[in-house]
N, C-alpha and C positions, 0 to 999 in steps of 0.2 A: 504494500500500500504506500502510495506517495503522500506527502503532506497535503492536506485538503486545499490549501490556498496556493499551491506551488506554481500555478500558471498566472498569478495576479501580480501586477506592478502597482506599488503604492508610492506616490510622490508625497513626501513628508516635509511640509514647510513649517512644522511645529518646532517649538523649543521649550526648554526647561522640563516640565513633568507631565502634565495631563495628556497632551498630544503625543509626545514620545512614548508614554506608557502604552497608549493605544497601538501605536505602530509597532512597539516591541511585542505586544501580544499577537498582532497579525503576522509579524515575522516568525514568531514561535510556531504559528500554524502553517508556515511555509511560504508566505508572501515575500516577494522581493521588495525591499524598502530602500528607496533612494532619498536620503536627506538632502534637501535643497537649503543650503546654509548661506549666511551673510559672508561675503568675502572679508577676510582679515580677522574676524572674531569668531564667526560661526555660532553655534548654539551657546547660550549663556552658561550652560553647565560645564562647558570645557574649562571654565575659570573657577569652578567650585572645588574647594578642598574636600577630602585629602588628596594629595598628589603622590604619585610614584614616578620618578624620573621625568617630572614635568607634565605628566598626563593625569587627568582627573579620574579618580576611582568612581565617583558619582556618574560622570558621563559614560564611562566604560560599561557600568552595569546596566544602564538604560538603553544603550545604543549598540550593544554587541551584535555583530553580524549584519549591520546595515551598511550601505554605501553612502559616500558623501561627494557632492559636487557643490562648489561655491558659485552662486549666481547673483548678480545685481539685477533685480527685476525692473530697474529703471534704465538700464543700459541696453542699447539696441542689440548688440551682439549676444549678450546673455539672454535677453528675451527670446531671441531666435532659437537658442538651445532649449530654453524652457518650452517653447511652442512644440518643438520636436518631441520632447518628453511627454507633454500633454497628449499628443496624438497616439502615444503608446500606452498611456496609463489607464488603469481601471478605477483608481481611487486617488483623490487628492485630499490631504489633510492640512488644516491651518488653524492656528490659534491666535491670530491677530485680533485687535479690537474690531468690532463690526464696522464696516465701511472701508477698511484698509485695502482689502482685496479688490473692492469695486474701484477705488482710486487707481489701482495698478492695472485695471482692465481685466481682472481675473475673478470677478464676483460670480456668484452662482448663476444668475440669469445669463450673463455673457457666455460662460463656459457651457452651460446646458444647451444653448442655441448652437454652439459650434461643435460640441462633443456630447451628443444626447445620451450616450451610454456611460459617461463619466459620473462616478459617485463623488459627491462633495461633502466632506466631513469637517465640521467646524466646532471647536470647543472654546468657550470664552467664559468670563466670570459670570455674566448675567444674561447671556443668550443674545440672539439677534433681534428680539422684539422686546417691547415693554419700555417704560419711561427711563430706565437706567441702563439700557442696552450698551451705551457707549462708555460706561465707567470701567476703569481698570480694576482688577481684583487679583489677589493672591490667595493661597490656601487659607491663611489665617482669617482673612476678611470673610470668606464664605462660611468657614466654621462658626464665626461669630454671628453673621447675619442669618445663617440657616438654623440656628438654635442648638447646634451640637455642643458648643462651649457652655451653654446654660445648664447642661446636664452632665458635664464632665468636671471632675474634681471632687474634693471631699465636702461632705455636708457642712454648711456654714462657712466654707472657704471661698476664695475667689474663683471665677470661671477659668478653666484650663484648656488649652489647645490639646487635642489628641496628638500623641507623640508622632505617629505616622501622618504623612501629608494626605489625609483622606479627602480633603477638598479637591485636590488634583486627581488623586488615584481613582476615586469613585467616578469622577467625570470621565476619566480615561476608559474605565470599564464600560460605562454606558455608551461612550462613543464607539467602542469596539462592537458592542451589541447592535447598535444602530447600523454600522457599516455592514455587518454580516446579514442583517435583515434586508438592507438595500441590495446587497449582492443577490440574495435569494429572489427578491422581487424583480431584479433585472433579468433573471433567467426566464421569468414568466412574461414580462412586458417589453423587454429590450431597452428600457429607459432607466437612466440613472435618477437618483433622488438626492436632495440635500438633507443632511443629517445635522441638526442644530442642537448641541448639548451645552447647557449652562452648568457651571460648577455649583451655583446656588441651588438650582433645581435639584441637582443630584444629592445635595445634603438633605433636602426634604424627603427624598424618595427612600432613604435608608432609615428613617426614624419611625418605624412602625408603631412602637409603643408610645412615644411622645405624642404623636398626632392622634392616636386612638384615645389616649387618656385626656388630652386637652379638649378634643371634640366632644367626648362623652360627659366630662365634668365641668368644663370651662376653666379648670385650674391647670396651669402648666406644671409639669414635673420639675423638681429641682435636682441638685447634685446629690448623689448618693455614694460617691467613691466607687469602689469596686463592686459594691453590693447591687444586685438586681433589684429594681424598685418593686416588683410584684411577685417574686419567687424567693423564698427563704427556707433553708440556708443556701445561698448562692453567692459566694463572696470569697475573699482571701482570708486565710487564717494563719496565725503564727505557730510555727513549731519551734523547737529549741535552737535551731540553726538557720532559720529562714522562713520564707512564706510559701504556702501552697494554696490551691483552690479546692473548694468543695462545691459541687453543683448537684444538690439533692432536689430534683425537680418535681417530686410528688410525695404523697404521704407514705407510700410503700418504701421509697428510698430513704425518707427521713427515719422510718422505723429501723431500717438496716443500719443507718448511721448511728442511731442511738445504741444499737447492739455493739457496734465496733468500738464506740467511745465509752461504753459502760454507763450511759446516762439514761435514767428512767424517765424520759420525757415524752415518749410517743403517745401516751394517753393523758398527759397533762393538758387540761383545758387551755392553758396559755400557748400550747405548741401543737395541739393535736391536728389542726388544719393549717393549710398554707396561709389562709387569711389571718389566723391567730398568730402564726409565726412572724408574719410581716408586721403585725401590730407590736410584737415584742422582740423585734430583730436585735436590738442592742443587748438586751438581757441574754438572748440565746447565744449571741456571739461570745459574750463573756463566759458563759457556761461551757461552750465548746472549747474556747482557748485555754480555760483552766486545765483542761485535759491535754490538748494538743501541745502545749508548751513543755510538757514533760518528756517528749521524745523528738528526735530529728525528723526532717521532712521525709527522708527515704523510708523510715519506719511507717509513717502514716500512709504514705502512698501505697506501700505494699499491702497494708491492712485493708485499705479502702478498695483497692483494685481486686483483692481477693474476694471482697463482698460484692463485687460488681457495681461499685459506685463510681461515677465520673469524678476524676480528680487529676491534678497535675501540679508539678512544681512551677513556681514563677521563675522562669529562666531569663538570664541576660543573653545578649546576642552571641557572645562567645560560647555559651552553653548550647544555645539553639544550633549553632553551626557545627557542633559536635554530636548532636542528638542522633542516635542510631536510626530512629524512624525517619527523620528528615533526610539523612544521608541515603537510606535505603530507597527513598523516593526520588533520588537525584535532584534534590532541591537546593543543593549548594554545589555550584559548578565552577571550575577554573575557567578563566578566559585565556585562550592561548596567547602567549607572549611571542608573537611571530617577529622575525627579523630584528631581534634584539630589543623589542618593545617590552615594557613591563607586563608582568602577569597579574591580573586582578581576579577577584572572585565575584560571582553574580548569582542571583537566585535562578533556580531551574524553572521549567515550565510546569505550572500546577495543573494544566489540562492534559491528562493522560488519556491516550486514545489507542484502541486496539489496532494492531497491525503496524504501529509506528514504533521503531526502536527508540529507546531513551538515549539521548546524547550523553556523553561523558565529559564534554567540555563545550565551550562556546567559542565561536569565531571572534576575533578582536573587533572592538569598535573602530570606526573609520577615522583616519586622520582627516583634518579639514581639507576638503577638495582632493583627498587622496585617490579618489576613483574617477577623476575627470577623464583621463585618457581612456580608461576601460569603458566608461559610459559612452563617450563619443564614438569609439570604435564600434560599440554595439549598435548605436543609433545609425551609423553608416550602413550597417547590414540589415536594418529592420525593414520589412515590407510595410506598405501602408496598411493601417489597421482599419477594419471595417466597422 
């Protein structure tokens, strides 16, 4: 079986995270991705630390296996090259502010008229419609505006940004889904579509509990730390040497947990139902930690797993990257350090598909404009695309 997107060409004008995350996923599924970068500087993340031998580890992880050509889309000669690339492309991705592509002559309406099969993917802070469509945004802005920060952090404490850049990453995921749906639709209709994804919209889409609770009660949820707001016990707990999580999602699991911990609480009216446990969550946590603090994390995980209870150690990234389960799934891969270039590490592809061999490494990220000659040679041999 070949990779499912192996015959597709993606022109990737995006930079930093949301767009490159989407093109990274499409590349993992077999698409050829050509990054069209600014001459001289390229993608902003080429300048993001940490560096090895002058190259960004951040850029390498997001752009492994792509190609790069530097084009000034305001210069006649570079526009001519870009036009040739457009004639061969299946998808174009951009994450400029709304209106920028139109000023360059490459907006959706213009491109759709000239290349009706081309799929146009756009990701921006606030989308291409609405009163704030033209505003700039970064991950932290949409985490704040979209309500995620209002529910992140400890109870009574200040709002906190989620550690991973979910404002960008979730938007990149939705952009990927939209592109795949548009490709499927093109098989039926022969026509491309515009896919418009806003980072702010994407933050709303992932808050199933907050929206349900606010809509039903009129009261928005607040910050609860690691604790789930409507399931108890479902939080972090201290052992003698660190933290681990317990996720007892129903009454039967809670009864098993009580057996493991030696706590006679399963029939106690304060804790017998999930609703009662939520009402008394602080007391329950103190009772649980009075027991769990007596032994190390490994002891409790072994006991809880033996009882069939969901649990896990709170790991830092160094521990994660040594985790046998993660390594067995090829989720930590070296990036080949070809021709004397530095070797980096990148996440593997979380989409496992039957018939496709798991790679043991990744191709290196491109040097800025490093594939110009190869791309131009390929274009010279390309037939006109119907």
